[in-house]
N, C-alpha and C positions, 0 to 999 in steps of 0.2 A: 817409362811412363812419360806421357805427354804433358807439355806445359799448359797450365790453364790460364786463360786471359779473361780477366774480370773487368776490362774497361768499360763495357756497355752497362753492366750491371751496377758498377760504382756510379757512372754518370747518371743513371736512371734515379739512384738513390739521391744524389746530389741535387738534381733538378726538382725532385719532390720536395725536398726541404727548402729548395731555393724558392719556390711560389710562395712561401710565407713570409720570407724576408725580401723579397723582390722591391717592396715599396721603400725599404731603407735606402740610406744614402752612402756612398762611398764603399769602403771595404766591407761594411756590415752586410751588403747584398752580394758581394763577389767572392769574398774569402770563406772557405768552408767552416773553420774554426770559429771565427768571428760571428758568421751567420747562425751557428747552432747556439752559441752564447746568447745572441741577441733574441732568438727564439725562446730560450729559457726565461730571459729576462721579461720578455712581453707576456709570457703566461703567468709569471709572478706578479707583475703590475696589474694585469686584468683581473687575477684573483683578488688582489688587495683592493682594487678600486670598485669591484662589485659591492663590497661592504661599505667602502667609503661613500658610494652614491646614495645609499639608504639614509646615512648620516646628514649628508648635505641636503637631501630633499626634506628631511624632517626640519632641520634648522631653517630651511626656506618658508616652510609652512609656518613655522612659529613666528618668524619675522614679519610675514604678511598679516597674521592675525593681529599681532602686536602693533603694527602700523595703522590698521583700521581702528583699532581700540583707541589709540592715542588721537586720532583724528575726530572722534566722537565729541559733539559739543556737549551732550547731556552728561557725559562723564559718569556712565552707568558703572562701568569697570574701567579703572585706569591701569590695572596691571593684568598682564595676560595669564598668569599663574591663578589669580582669582577666579577668572572666567573658567578656566579648564577645570579647577577644582569643583566649582559649583556645577558644571556640566556632568561630571562624574558622580557627585553626591546626589543629584537628581535622577540620576540612572539614564541619562540621554546617551545613547550609544552613537555618538559622533566622534570620529577620530579627526586628527589635526589636519589631515588632508581635505576632508570633506568641510571642516569648519573654515578652512583657508578659502576654499572655492566659493562658500557661501559668502564669505567676507568680500572677496573681489567681485563677483558677479552681482551679488544683492547685499550690500552693506546694511541696509535697513532691516533686513530680515534676520540678520544676526543680532541686531539690537532688539527685534521683536523677541526672539528666543531668550536673550538675556534678561529682558523684563519679565517674561513669564517665569524664569527661574527665581528671580527676586521675589515676586508675588507669593510663591510657595513657601 
């Protein structure tokens, strides 16, 4: 029985996985075992941070809305939670992302909405 040489196949497999870790520094891009471990770690981090990104954006929107409310001179609402509670109570379907965009681009428009809620 002839001897099977697998050099080219193994090299092809290693280079294929090497494309993923080529941006890493040092042994993580060169050594096969460390390269595969780094690849697994990168996938775990990406999966975790996809959920984390949603939380980060929500907290960013909340802090933007709160900053605009605090800057208000008329003091219609001084607490973010009261504004959001009254938005949902009056059945305005505005999520935090939209309210934050309104607050940044047209802050006076947010206060007009708030005044209308108070009048009801």
